[in-house]
PADRENLUM-341555 format. One record per residue (C-alpha): residue in one letter; y, x, z. Coordinates in pm, whole numbers, padded with zeros to 5 digits, always signed. Layout:
N
aYXZ...
This chain:
117
x+03292+01011+01003x+03583+01092+01228x+03739+00775+01376x+04069+00956+01428x+04115+00981+01050x+04067+00607+00991x+04379+00407+00911x+04360+00028+00960x+04428-00180+00651x+04731-00347+00811x+04891-00002+00862x+04873+00080+00490x+05120-00006+00215x+05068-00320+00007x+04970-00113-00299x+04708+00079-00096x+04573-00249+00044x+04542-00393-00310x+04368-00079-00436x+04116-00077-00148x+04048-00452-00183x+04004-00412-00559x+03747-00136-00507x+03564-00361-00259x+03561-00648-00509x+03422-00424-00784x+03148-00292-00555x+03062-00648-00448x+03021-00754-00811x+02803-00453-00881x+02577-00536-00585x+02555-00901-00695x+02441-00793-01041x+02176-00563-00889x+02042-00845-00669x+02032-01080-00969x+01833-00824-01165x+01590-00777-00876x+01547-01154-00849x+01482-01185-01223x+01229-00898-01209x+01044-01060-00919x+01033-01398-01091x+00897-01234-01407x+00624-01059-01207x+00532-01376-01020x+00491-01563-01349x+00185-01345-01402x-00086-01543-01223x-00283-01237-01117x+00016-01084-00937x+00086-01409-00756x-00280-01441-00659x-00287-01083-00525x+00023-01160-00318x-00141-01467-00170x-00457-01273-00088x-00250-00998+00080x-00067-01264+00284x-00397-01417+00394x-00531-01071+00484x-00227-01016+00707x-00283-01357+00869x-00648-01272+00939x-00535-00947+01106x-00325-01151+01347x+00018-01135+01182x+00191-01449+01313x+00473-01426+01054x+00211-01436+00777x+00059-01747+00935x+00401-01916+00955x+00475-01828+00592x+00144-01974+00476x+00186-02287+00690x+00542-02346+00568x+00454-02279+00204x+00174-02536+00198x+00408-02794+00348x+00277-02817+00702x+00582-02688+00885x+00624-02895+01202x+00938-03102+01217x+01158-03079+01521x+01216-03421+01671x+01447-03495+01960x+01395-03817+02148x+01630-03956+02411x+01433-04081+02709x+01606-04286+02977x+01973-04371+03005x+02281-04157+03005x+02490-04145+03322x+02810-04352+03314x+03113-04191+03154x+03388-04100+03399x+03742-04142+03266x+04013-03935+03431x+04388-03969+03407x+04648-03708+03497x+04932-03808+03723x+05271-03691+03607x+05331-03490+03923x+04985-03322+03904x+05024-03168+03559x+05134-02830+03694x+04832-02766+03919x+04568-02939+03699x+04446-03192+03961x+04307-03523+03835x+04218-03855+03992x+03931-04077+03876x+04066-04402+03735x+03749-04581+03627x+03391-04536+03521x+03244-04726+03229x+02908-04897+03273
């Protein structure tokens, strides 16, 4: 595509903008319907126990070949995903409060007024 031929949306007339946006909305709806159909097809296939079992076996085969993503998928699916815990150790440093002087507002200088304990 030649970038010189592209016209930004804000340089187009309101009617052209509406027409382009309408086409985008229609295409978006079409893609949503396709994804929904794909999802429904996959769910229907997975309801067949043999297909689901074959998928699990393939996932385990990938894990045994060293595929880390397969391992993580298996681990997470069986409910053993590690939780991330953050623990605060020690104390936080004291908070320093600063106040601007009226004559220092132009150059951005500040003076420390107090520190909380």
